[in-house]
C-alpha positions as CSV (number, residue, x, y, z in Angstrom):
1,M,33.5,-30.1,14.0
2,P,37.2,-30.8,13.5
3,E,38.6,-30.6,9.5
4,P,39.5,-33.8,7.6
5,V,42.7,-34.8,8.0
6,I,44.0,-36.6,4.6
7,A,46.8,-39.0,5.6
8,E,50.0,-38.4,4.2
9,H,49.7,-41.9,2.0
10,D,46.5,-40.6,0.7
11,L,48.1,-38.3,-1.4
12,L,51.2,-40.3,-2.8
13,T,48.6,-43.3,-3.6
14,P,49.5,-44.4,-7.2
15,H,46.0,-42.8,-8.2
16,A,46.8,-39.5,-7.8
17,R,45.3,-36.9,-9.8
18,P,47.6,-35.4,-12.5
19,P,47.6,-31.2,-12.4
20,F,44.5,-29.4,-13.4
21,V,44.7,-29.1,-17.1
22,L,42.0,-26.7,-19.8
23,F,39.0,-29.1,-21.4
24,A,40.2,-32.2,-19.0
25,L,36.4,-32.9,-18.7
26,L,36.4,-34.1,-22.3
27,R,39.3,-36.8,-21.8
28,E,39.3,-37.5,-18.2
29,K,38.3,-40.8,-17.2
30,I,38.3,-42.1,-13.5
31,D,38.5,-45.7,-13.0
32,P,35.6,-47.2,-10.9
33,G,38.1,-48.9,-8.5
34,T,39.7,-45.8,-7.6
35,E,40.0,-45.1,-3.9
36,V,37.8,-42.1,-3.0
37,S,40.0,-40.2,-0.7
38,L,38.6,-37.4,1.6
39,P,37.5,-34.2,-0.1
40,P,40.3,-31.8,-0.4
41,D,38.1,-28.8,1.2
42,G,39.8,-26.4,-1.0
43,G,42.7,-25.7,-3.1
44,L,42.9,-24.5,-6.8
45,E,41.1,-27.1,-8.6
46,A,37.9,-27.2,-5.8
47,W,37.4,-23.5,-6.4
48,I,37.9,-23.4,-10.1
49,Q,35.1,-25.9,-9.8
50,V,32.9,-23.0,-7.9
51,F,33.8,-20.8,-10.3
52,M,32.8,-23.0,-13.2
53,A,29.4,-23.6,-11.2
54,H,28.7,-20.4,-10.6
55,L,29.0,-19.7,-14.1
56,V,26.4,-22.4,-14.8
57,L,24.4,-21.0,-12.2
58,F,24.6,-17.3,-13.9
59,C,23.2,-18.9,-17.2
60,T,20.2,-21.0,-15.5
61,W,18.8,-19.1,-12.7
62,G,20.3,-16.1,-13.6
63,F,18.4,-16.5,-16.6
64,I,14.9,-17.4,-15.0
65,N,15.7,-14.8,-12.4
66,S,15.2,-12.5,-15.1
67,F,11.5,-13.1,-15.9
68,G,10.2,-10.5,-14.6
69,F,11.2,-8.4,-17.4
70,F,9.9,-10.7,-20.2
71,Q,6.7,-11.1,-18.1
72,A,6.0,-7.6,-18.4
73,H,6.8,-7.6,-22.7
74,Y,5.1,-10.8,-23.5
75,V,1.7,-9.2,-21.3
76,K,2.0,-6.4,-23.6
77,A,3.2,-7.9,-26.8
78,L,1.6,-11.0,-26.9
79,G,-1.4,-10.0,-25.3
80,V,-1.9,-12.7,-22.7
81,T,-2.8,-12.8,-18.6
82,P,0.1,-13.1,-16.5
83,S,-1.5,-16.0,-14.9
84,Q,-0.6,-17.2,-18.5
85,M,2.8,-16.2,-18.8
86,S,3.6,-17.2,-15.7
87,W,3.3,-20.7,-17.0
88,V,6.3,-20.2,-18.8
89,A,8.5,-19.6,-16.1
90,S,6.9,-22.2,-14.2
91,I,7.4,-25.0,-16.6
92,Q,11.1,-23.7,-17.1
93,V,11.9,-24.1,-13.2
94,F,9.9,-27.6,-13.3
95,L,11.9,-28.8,-15.8
96,L,15.2,-27.9,-14.1
97,S,14.4,-29.6,-11.1
98,F,12.3,-32.3,-12.4
99,I,15.2,-34.0,-14.8
100,G,17.4,-33.4,-12.0
101,S,16.9,-37.3,-10.9
102,F,17.9,-38.5,-13.7
103,A,20.5,-36.0,-14.4
104,G,22.2,-36.0,-11.5
105,R,22.3,-39.7,-11.4
106,L,24.1,-39.4,-14.7
107,M,26.8,-37.2,-13.0
108,D,27.0,-40.2,-10.6
109,A,28.0,-43.0,-13.2
110,G,30.7,-40.7,-14.4
111,Q,28.3,-39.2,-17.0
112,Y,28.8,-35.4,-16.0
113,R,30.5,-34.0,-19.3
114,Y,27.6,-35.5,-21.4
115,C,25.1,-33.7,-19.0
116,L,27.2,-30.2,-19.3
117,I,27.8,-30.2,-23.3
118,G,23.8,-31.4,-23.7
119,G,22.8,-28.6,-21.0
120,F,24.2,-26.1,-22.9
121,I,23.2,-27.1,-26.4
122,F,19.5,-27.1,-25.1
123,Q,19.8,-23.5,-23.3
124,I,21.3,-22.3,-26.1
125,V,19.2,-23.2,-29.3
126,G,16.3,-22.4,-26.2
127,I,17.4,-18.9,-26.5
128,F,18.2,-18.7,-29.7
129,M,14.7,-19.3,-31.0
130,T,13.0,-17.7,-28.3
131,S,14.1,-14.4,-30.2
132,L,12.5,-15.6,-33.2
133,A,9.3,-16.4,-31.4
134,S,6.3,-14.3,-32.3
135,T,3.3,-16.3,-30.3
136,Y,2.6,-17.7,-26.7
137,W,3.1,-20.8,-27.9
138,E,6.1,-20.6,-29.5
139,V,7.7,-19.0,-26.5
140,F,6.3,-21.7,-24.1
141,L,8.1,-24.2,-26.6
142,A,11.7,-22.4,-26.7
143,Q,11.9,-20.6,-23.1
144,G,9.7,-23.0,-21.3
145,I,10.5,-26.3,-22.8
146,C,14.0,-25.9,-24.7
147,C,16.0,-23.8,-22.0
148,G,14.1,-25.9,-18.9
149,I,15.3,-29.0,-20.3
150,G,18.8,-27.5,-20.6
151,D,18.7,-26.0,-17.3
152,G,17.7,-29.2,-15.8
153,L,20.7,-31.2,-17.4
154,L,22.7,-27.9,-16.2
155,F,22.2,-27.8,-12.6
156,C,21.7,-30.3,-10.3
157,P,24.9,-32.4,-11.5
158,T,27.2,-29.5,-11.2
159,T,26.3,-28.5,-7.6
160,A,26.6,-32.0,-7.1
161,L,29.8,-31.8,-8.1
162,V,30.7,-29.1,-6.4
163,A,29.6,-30.9,-3.2
164,T,32.4,-33.7,-3.8
165,Y,35.0,-31.3,-3.2
166,F,34.5,-30.0,0.2
167,V,33.3,-31.0,3.9
168,R,33.2,-28.2,6.4
169,K,33.6,-25.4,3.3
170,R,30.2,-26.6,1.5
171,S,28.1,-24.0,2.7
172,V,30.4,-21.0,1.9
173,A,30.9,-23.0,-1.4
174,L,27.5,-23.5,-2.5
175,A,26.4,-20.1,-1.3
176,I,28.9,-18.8,-3.9
177,V,28.1,-21.1,-6.5
178,L,24.7,-20.1,-5.7
179,S,24.8,-16.3,-6.1
180,G,25.5,-16.6,-9.5
181,S,21.5,-16.9,-10.1
182,S,21.9,-13.2,-8.5
183,T,24.7,-12.2,-10.7
184,G,22.8,-13.4,-13.7
185,G,19.8,-11.8,-12.4
186,L,21.3,-8.5,-12.6
187,I,23.6,-8.6,-15.6
188,F,20.8,-9.8,-18.3
189,P,18.3,-7.5,-17.0
190,L,21.1,-4.5,-17.2
191,L,21.9,-5.4,-20.8
192,V,18.0,-6.0,-21.8
193,Q,17.6,-2.5,-21.1
194,Q,20.6,-0.9,-22.6
195,M,19.9,-2.7,-25.5
196,L,16.0,-3.0,-26.1
197,P,15.9,0.9,-27.6
198,K,18.6,0.3,-29.9
199,V,18.6,-3.0,-31.4
200,G,15.2,-4.4,-30.6
201,Y,14.1,-7.3,-28.7
202,A,15.2,-10.3,-31.3
203,W,18.6,-9.5,-31.2
204,T,18.5,-8.0,-27.3
205,V,17.4,-11.8,-26.9
206,R,20.4,-13.1,-29.2
207,T,23.1,-11.6,-27.5
208,I,22.0,-13.2,-24.1
209,G,22.5,-16.6,-26.2
210,F,26.1,-15.0,-27.1
211,V,26.7,-14.3,-23.7
212,V,25.6,-18.2,-22.9
213,V,27.9,-19.2,-25.8
214,F,30.7,-18.0,-24.1
215,C,30.1,-19.3,-20.5
216,F,30.0,-22.3,-22.1
217,I,33.1,-22.7,-23.6
218,V,34.9,-21.5,-20.1
219,C,32.9,-23.9,-18.2
220,L,34.2,-27.0,-20.6
221,S,37.6,-25.6,-20.0
222,L,37.4,-25.5,-16.3
223,A,35.3,-28.7,-15.6
224,R,36.7,-31.8,-13.6
225,T,35.0,-34.8,-12.1
226,R,36.4,-36.4,-8.8
227,I,34.4,-38.9,-7.6
228,P,34.9,-42.6,-9.6
229,A,32.1,-43.3,-11.5
230,R,29.2,-45.9,-9.7
231,R,27.9,-47.2,-11.9
232,K,25.4,-49.8,-10.5
233,G,22.8,-48.5,-8.8
234,M,19.2,-47.5,-9.3
235,L,17.8,-44.5,-10.4
236,V,15.7,-43.7,-8.0
237,E,16.8,-44.7,-4.7
238,L,13.8,-45.3,-2.6
239,S,15.1,-46.6,0.3
240,A,16.2,-42.6,1.3
241,F,12.2,-42.1,1.8
242,R,12.4,-44.3,4.8
243,E,14.8,-41.8,6.6
244,L,12.2,-39.9,8.8
245,S,14.8,-36.6,8.2
246,Y,15.0,-36.9,4.5
247,S,11.3,-37.2,3.8
248,L,10.5,-34.4,6.3
249,F,13.1,-32.1,4.8
250,V,11.7,-32.7,0.9
251,V,8.2,-31.6,2.3
252,G,9.4,-28.7,4.2
253,I,11.6,-27.5,0.8
254,F,8.6,-28.4,-1.2
255,L,6.3,-25.7,1.1
256,S,9.2,-22.8,0.9
257,L,10.1,-23.0,-2.9
258,W,6.0,-23.3,-3.6
259,A,6.3,-19.5,-2.7
260,V,9.5,-18.2,-2.8
261,Y,9.7,-17.5,-6.2
262,F,6.5,-15.4,-7.2
263,V,8.1,-12.6,-5.7
264,Y,10.6,-12.4,-8.8
265,F,7.6,-13.3,-11.9
266,Y,5.8,-10.7,-10.2
267,I,7.4,-7.4,-8.5
268,D,7.5,-5.7,-12.0
269,L,3.6,-6.0,-12.7
270,Y,3.2,-5.1,-9.0
271,A,5.0,-2.2,-9.4
272,I,3.0,-1.1,-12.2
273,E,-0.6,-1.9,-11.6
274,V,-0.6,-0.8,-7.5
275,I,2.3,1.5,-7.3
276,G,1.7,3.2,-10.6
277,V,5.3,3.4,-11.4
278,S,6.5,3.6,-14.8
279,Q,8.2,0.5,-16.5
280,S,11.6,1.7,-16.5
281,K,11.0,2.7,-12.3
282,S,9.2,-1.1,-12.3
283,L,12.5,-2.8,-13.7
284,T,14.5,-1.4,-11.0
285,M,12.4,-3.3,-8.8
286,L,13.8,-6.2,-10.8
287,Y,18.1,-5.2,-10.6
288,V,17.5,-4.3,-6.9
289,I,16.0,-8.0,-5.8
290,N,18.7,-9.4,-7.9
291,A,21.4,-7.3,-6.7
292,M,20.5,-8.3,-2.6
293,G,20.6,-11.6,-3.8
294,I,24.1,-11.3,-4.0
295,P,25.0,-10.8,-0.5
296,G,22.1,-12.9,0.6
297,R,23.4,-16.1,-1.1
298,I,27.1,-15.9,0.3
299,L,26.6,-14.1,4.1
300,P,24.2,-16.9,5.0
301,G,26.6,-19.4,3.7
302,L,29.5,-17.6,6.0
303,F,27.1,-17.1,8.7
304,A,26.2,-21.2,8.7
305,H,30.1,-21.6,8.4
306,R,30.7,-20.0,11.2
307,F,27.8,-20.2,13.7
308,L,24.3,-22.3,13.4
309,G,24.8,-24.7,10.4
310,I,23.1,-25.1,7.1
311,L,19.9,-26.6,8.5
312,N,19.2,-24.0,11.3
313,T,20.0,-20.7,9.3
314,Y,17.7,-22.0,6.4
315,V,14.9,-22.2,9.2
316,I,15.6,-18.7,10.2
317,L,15.0,-17.1,7.1
318,G,12.5,-19.3,6.0
319,I,10.3,-17.8,8.9
320,A,11.7,-14.1,8.0
321,A,10.7,-14.5,4.6
322,G,7.1,-15.8,5.5
323,I,7.1,-12.6,7.8
324,L,8.2,-10.4,4.8
325,L,5.5,-11.9,2.9
326,Y,2.5,-11.2,4.9
327,C,4.0,-7.1,5.5
328,W,4.3,-6.8,1.8
329,I,0.3,-6.5,2.4
330,A,0.4,-2.9,3.8
331,V,3.3,-1.6,1.2
332,K,1.2,1.0,-0.5
333,S,4.3,3.2,-1.7
334,Y,7.2,2.9,-4.5
335,G,9.5,4.0,-1.3
336,G,7.8,1.0,0.9
337,L,8.1,-1.4,-1.7
338,V,11.8,-0.7,-2.1
339,T,12.3,-1.2,1.6
340,F,10.4,-4.8,0.8
341,I,12.3,-5.5,-1.7
342,V,16.0,-4.8,-0.4
343,L,15.1,-6.7,2.2
344,Y,13.1,-9.7,0.5
345,G,16.0,-10.1,-1.7
346,L,18.4,-10.5,1.0
347,I,16.0,-12.9,2.7
348,G,14.6,-14.8,-0.1
349,G,18.1,-14.8,-1.9
350,G,19.2,-16.7,1.7
351,V,16.1,-19.0,1.4
352,Q,16.8,-20.6,-1.8
353,G,20.7,-20.6,-1.3
354,T,20.6,-22.5,2.4
355,A,17.2,-24.8,1.1
356,L,19.6,-26.1,-1.6
357,S,22.7,-26.0,0.0
358,S,21.2,-28.4,2.9
359,L,20.3,-31.3,0.4
360,P,24.1,-32.7,0.7
361,T,24.0,-32.8,4.8
362,L,21.1,-35.6,4.4
363,T,23.6,-37.4,2.2
364,K,26.7,-39.3,4.3
365,D,27.9,-41.6,0.7
366,L,28.9,-39.1,-1.4
367,S,28.5,-41.9,-4.4
368,K,25.0,-41.1,-4.2
369,M,25.2,-37.6,-3.7
370,G,23.9,-37.0,-7.5
371,A,20.6,-38.9,-7.2
372,R,19.4,-38.2,-3.8
373,S,20.1,-34.3,-4.4
374,G,18.1,-35.2,-8.2
375,M,15.4,-36.8,-6.0
376,C,14.7,-33.9,-3.6
377,L,14.7,-31.3,-6.8
378,S,12.1,-33.9,-9.4
379,I,9.6,-33.7,-6.0
380,V,10.2,-29.7,-5.9
381,A,10.2,-30.0,-9.4
382,F,5.9,-29.7,-8.6
383,A,6.1,-26.9,-6.2
384,C,7.8,-24.6,-8.9
385,L,5.5,-25.6,-11.7
386,T,2.8,-24.5,-9.6
387,G,3.4,-21.9,-7.3
388,P,3.7,-18.6,-9.8
389,P,0.6,-19.8,-11.7
390,L,-1.3,-20.4,-8.5
391,A,0.0,-17.1,-7.0
392,G,-1.5,-15.7,-10.6
393,A,-5.0,-17.2,-10.0
394,L,-4.9,-16.0,-6.2
395,V,-4.5,-12.3,-7.5
396,T,-7.0,-12.7,-10.2
397,Q,-9.4,-14.4,-7.7
398,G,-9.1,-11.4,-5.5
399,G,-9.9,-8.7,-8.5
400,G,-6.2,-7.4,-8.7
401,K,-5.3,-7.5,-5.4
402,Y,-2.3,-9.3,-4.0
403,T,-3.5,-9.8,-0.2
404,Y,-5.0,-13.4,-1.4
405,A,-1.3,-14.1,-2.7
406,F,0.9,-12.8,-0.2
407,A,-1.1,-14.5,2.8
408,W,-0.4,-17.7,0.9
409,G,3.0,-17.3,0.3
410,G,3.3,-16.0,3.9
411,T,2.1,-19.0,5.2
412,S,3.7,-22.0,3.1
413,L,6.7,-20.0,3.6
414,V,6.7,-20.2,7.7
415,L,5.0,-24.2,7.3
416,G,8.0,-25.2,5.2
417,S,10.5,-24.0,8.0
418,L,8.5,-25.9,10.6
419,F,9.5,-29.0,8.7
420,V,12.8,-28.4,8.6
421,V,13.3,-28.0,11.9
422,A,11.0,-31.3,12.5
423,A,13.6,-32.6,10.2
424,R,16.2,-31.3,12.1
425,I,15.3,-32.4,15.5
426,S,14.5,-36.2,13.3
427,L,18.4,-36.2,12.1
428,D,20.0,-35.2,14.8
429,K,18.5,-38.5,16.6
430,D,19.4,-40.5,13.8
431,Q,22.8,-39.3,14.5
């Protein structure tokens, strides 16, 4: 696909944007009547937005991907079952996705600044309240509900914002953005491991809160919107579901993300209960899976940009991840588990990155980017809500064995990939 060409008159329009300045988001107003030029597909301002969004994912998905540590700590400290505790992370991921339809439409309406400020306020308050929590319900309300609302206000509008700056390089840009979840999933557990024995649980969590406060200031100073506000329009664009490719894609992503996250939530417990390693060694599993997620999110984006395209890349990774979960049934040693974690960190990270990066490919009208992405995420939210607790229930049903959970996860990922294949075929026919 040839790179879009921006005509010289587009660069010299009376609506040319002023140079990039810090905290422009707080005072800029883009006239709704301004003509939308082609995405720059690069340049200083575009890549600054990628860096800003990487920090947002660092604070949202990165914090969620660290839940393996919290899961093990809460089960021991609060005396609850893993299945009960997984509801905290599940409701957090559910709200992150479900609020996407509302937050995405706010971004389309030119209100991204309120999403960014409101989202970080909820996230910061939730983290600091988590540091004071001493019962299951306090943790559920602070980390699950409050942080989840903040994540929902931040995630969808931020990824949709970055998508408006790119066309050909969109998969690469979004891959770098989504790798922020692995960066956070690596940094936060390392911070916890170093600080917990020295300052205790409460101040360890507060330190995470201070890191998020710093990221908030940086993001607020760098964020900048590009597309004029779309004041009119439905919150939910039901006509999108008349497009067969969009509907099949949503079903495919639902099935894929239903299963892909439970590994991150349960790997710590599996290492302790099944393999028999110490808690310190089990934390290594969390570091490895999140560290491998960084190249796992970036490399597929580069590969998709250069060779197969984002949807085809996603299908390959989804099927590979499903096969890996079937193979997990045979893992009975520490060395085998490390090998599995390295592979799943790469492939599972690629599934998450390419699944979410694929959303913009089904939206031709950039002014509807936020709403359409949000609709898909809101439906996927129910997969994220029920997936990890369902896996926990299957483990309980199996008498503490993970075989049923692995079989369910592998089947769900493979079926999800097949639905995306059908979506790709339908999309090609429409074009």
